[in-house]
C-alpha positions as CSV (number, residue, x, y, z in Angstrom):
1,M,-11.4,33.2,3.4
2,E,-9.9,36.5,4.8
3,E,-12.2,38.5,2.6
4,L,-15.3,36.6,3.8
5,K,-14.0,37.0,7.4
6,S,-13.7,40.8,6.9
7,F,-17.1,40.9,5.4
8,L,-18.6,39.1,8.4
9,K,-17.0,41.5,10.8
10,Q,-18.2,44.5,9.0
11,C,-21.7,43.3,8.1
12,L,-22.4,41.9,11.6
13,N,-20.5,44.6,13.4
14,L,-18.6,42.0,15.4
15,N,-15.1,42.2,16.8
16,D,-15.3,38.9,18.7
17,E,-12.9,36.5,17.0
18,V,-14.5,33.5,18.6
19,A,-18.0,34.5,17.4
20,I,-16.6,35.2,13.9
21,E,-15.0,31.8,13.7
22,K,-18.3,30.2,14.7
23,F,-20.2,32.0,12.0
24,L,-17.6,30.8,9.5
25,I,-18.1,27.2,10.6
26,Y,-21.9,27.8,10.5
27,L,-21.6,28.9,6.9
28,K,-19.4,26.0,5.9
29,E,-21.8,23.5,7.6
30,L,-24.8,25.1,6.0
31,K,-23.4,24.9,2.5
32,R,-22.2,21.3,3.1
33,W,-25.5,20.0,4.4
34,N,-27.5,22.1,2.0
35,K,-26.4,19.8,-0.9
36,A,-28.4,16.9,0.6
37,Y,-31.0,18.5,2.8
38,N,-32.0,21.7,0.9
39,L,-31.8,23.9,4.0
40,T,-31.7,27.2,2.1
41,S,-32.3,28.4,-1.5
42,I,-29.5,31.0,-1.0
43,E,-26.1,29.8,-2.2
44,D,-24.0,33.0,-2.4
45,E,-21.9,33.3,0.8
46,K,-22.4,37.1,1.2
47,E,-26.1,36.8,0.7
48,I,-26.2,34.1,3.4
49,V,-24.4,36.4,5.8
50,V,-26.8,39.3,5.1
51,K,-30.1,37.4,4.6
52,H,-29.6,34.8,7.3
53,F,-27.0,35.9,9.8
54,L,-27.5,39.6,9.9
55,D,-31.3,39.3,9.6
56,S,-31.3,37.0,12.7
57,L,-29.3,39.5,14.7
58,F,-31.8,42.3,14.1
59,Y,-34.0,40.6,16.7
60,L,-31.4,41.6,19.4
61,W,-32.6,45.2,19.1
62,F,-35.6,44.1,21.2
63,I,-33.8,41.7,23.6
64,P,-32.4,43.4,26.7
65,E,-29.1,42.5,28.3
66,K,-30.7,40.0,30.6
67,P,-30.6,36.1,30.8
68,F,-33.9,35.5,29.2
69,S,-35.3,32.1,28.0
70,I,-36.2,32.2,24.3
71,T,-37.8,29.7,21.9
72,D,-37.3,29.9,18.1
73,V,-40.4,28.3,16.6
74,G,-39.9,26.6,13.2
75,S,-36.1,27.1,13.5
76,G,-35.3,25.3,10.2
77,A,-31.6,25.8,9.6
78,G,-31.3,27.7,12.8
79,F,-32.5,31.2,12.0
80,P,-32.8,33.3,14.0
81,G,-32.0,31.2,17.1
82,V,-28.5,30.0,16.4
83,P,-26.9,33.4,15.3
84,I,-28.5,35.0,18.4
85,A,-27.1,32.2,20.6
86,I,-23.6,32.7,19.1
87,V,-23.5,36.4,20.1
88,R,-25.5,36.2,23.4
89,E,-24.3,33.3,25.5
90,D,-26.4,34.5,28.4
91,L,-29.6,33.6,26.6
92,K,-31.1,30.1,26.9
93,I,-32.6,29.2,23.5
94,A,-34.8,26.3,22.6
95,L,-35.0,25.5,18.8
96,I,-38.3,24.0,17.9
97,E,-38.4,22.1,14.6
98,P,-40.5,19.2,13.4
99,S,-38.4,18.0,10.5
100,W,-35.9,15.3,11.5
101,K,-33.5,16.3,8.7
102,K,-33.3,19.9,10.0
103,V,-33.1,18.7,13.6
104,A,-30.1,16.5,12.6
105,F,-28.5,19.6,11.2
106,L,-29.3,21.7,14.3
107,K,-27.8,19.1,16.6
108,N,-24.7,18.9,14.4
109,L,-24.4,22.7,14.7
110,K,-24.8,22.6,18.5
111,R,-21.9,20.2,18.7
112,K,-19.7,21.9,16.1
113,L,-20.2,25.4,17.5
114,E,-20.1,24.2,21.1
115,L,-23.3,26.1,21.9
116,R,-24.2,25.1,25.4
117,N,-27.0,27.6,25.6
118,I,-29.3,25.9,23.0
119,E,-31.6,22.9,23.1
120,V,-33.1,21.3,20.0
121,Y,-36.7,20.0,20.1
122,Q,-38.0,17.8,17.4
123,S,-41.6,18.8,17.7
124,K,-44.4,21.1,16.5
125,A,-44.9,24.3,18.5
126,E,-48.4,23.1,19.6
127,E,-46.8,20.0,21.3
128,V,-44.3,21.9,23.5
129,R,-45.5,22.6,27.1
130,E,-42.6,24.7,28.4
131,K,-43.0,28.5,28.7
132,F,-40.5,31.2,27.7
133,D,-39.8,34.9,28.2
134,I,-39.6,35.5,24.5
135,V,-41.1,33.6,21.5
136,I,-39.5,34.3,18.2
137,S,-40.0,33.2,14.6
138,R,-39.0,34.1,11.1
139,A,-42.1,34.8,9.0
140,L,-43.3,31.2,9.5
141,W,-47.0,32.2,9.6
142,S,-49.0,35.4,9.5
143,I,-48.6,37.5,12.7
144,K,-52.1,36.6,13.8
145,E,-51.6,32.8,13.3
146,F,-48.1,33.0,14.9
147,V,-49.7,34.5,18.1
148,Q,-52.6,32.1,18.1
149,R,-50.4,29.0,17.6
150,C,-47.7,30.0,20.1
151,K,-49.4,32.0,22.9
152,H,-49.3,28.9,25.1
153,L,-45.4,29.1,25.0
154,L,-45.3,32.6,26.4
155,K,-44.8,33.4,30.1
156,D,-46.9,36.1,31.7
157,G,-45.2,39.4,30.8
158,G,-43.3,37.9,27.9
159,F,-43.5,39.0,24.3
160,F,-43.3,37.7,20.7
161,L,-40.8,38.8,18.0
162,I,-41.3,38.0,14.3
163,S,-39.5,39.1,11.2
164,K,-41.6,40.4,8.2
165,S,-41.0,42.1,4.9
166,L,-44.4,42.2,3.1
167,K,-48.1,42.8,4.0
168,L,-47.0,44.1,7.4
169,Q,-49.8,46.6,8.2
170,Q,-52.5,44.3,6.9
171,E,-51.3,41.5,9.2
172,I,-51.1,43.9,12.2
173,D,-54.6,45.1,11.6
174,E,-55.8,41.4,11.8
175,L,-54.4,41.0,15.4
176,P,-56.9,40.9,18.3
177,K,-57.2,44.3,20.1
178,E,-55.7,43.0,23.3
179,Y,-52.2,43.0,21.6
180,E,-50.0,46.0,21.1
181,V,-47.3,46.2,18.5
182,E,-43.9,47.9,18.1
183,I,-42.0,47.8,14.8
184,K,-38.4,48.4,14.0
185,E,-37.3,48.8,10.4
186,F,-33.8,47.7,9.2
187,D,-32.0,48.0,5.9
188,L,-30.3,45.0,4.5
189,P,-26.9,45.9,2.9
190,V,-25.6,44.5,-0.4
191,V,-29.1,43.2,-1.4
192,D,-30.9,46.5,-0.9
193,G,-33.8,45.1,1.0
194,K,-35.7,45.9,4.2
195,R,-36.7,43.9,7.2
196,Y,-39.2,44.7,9.9
197,I,-38.9,43.1,13.4
198,V,-42.3,43.2,15.0
199,K,-42.7,43.0,18.8
200,I,-46.1,41.9,20.1
201,N,-47.3,41.8,23.6
202,K,-50.5,41.9,25.5
203,R,-51.7,45.4,26.6
204,C,-51.4,46.2,30.2
205,V,-54.9,46.4,31.8
206,S,-55.0,48.9,34.7
């Protein structure tokens, strides 16, 4: 356990003991529920830390230190919304997930981790009528489809964030011209992979 705790601190660049304990509980619950609910295909603990927890925290590069409202579309096992909520208690995060099994897991996480800054919606994105400052997702659809399906969730002046690893430029080229894109590349330690967080917002018309 101490080795895993040390790995978490180093990998996530976190010194907050409370946050580290929450990530340890998250990992334990994910592995426990995964046996029945098939929440992730990754079973190795360090891979979960890198490919799920760290990958989720990459989104923070684009999220300023302000109390924004965020929705995580197709949250699944809570990525990226729950790791973001753990380290940024000032953010109000809505987790949208249609699967009742995954919703049950997310509600269990909210209770176990005492995350007062998240709400869980058992719904499809198209059925939600609230609007948010930032709409995030984790490679759920192509970039174009993500924007089309979720643009009704975005407040004026807000932006989308999506994680991608493959076919990035091709998907960007398919976006309507009224959107502009900013990309940040990240290296995944241990697994020698790369991630790209893509920020998408409407161009300013002068």
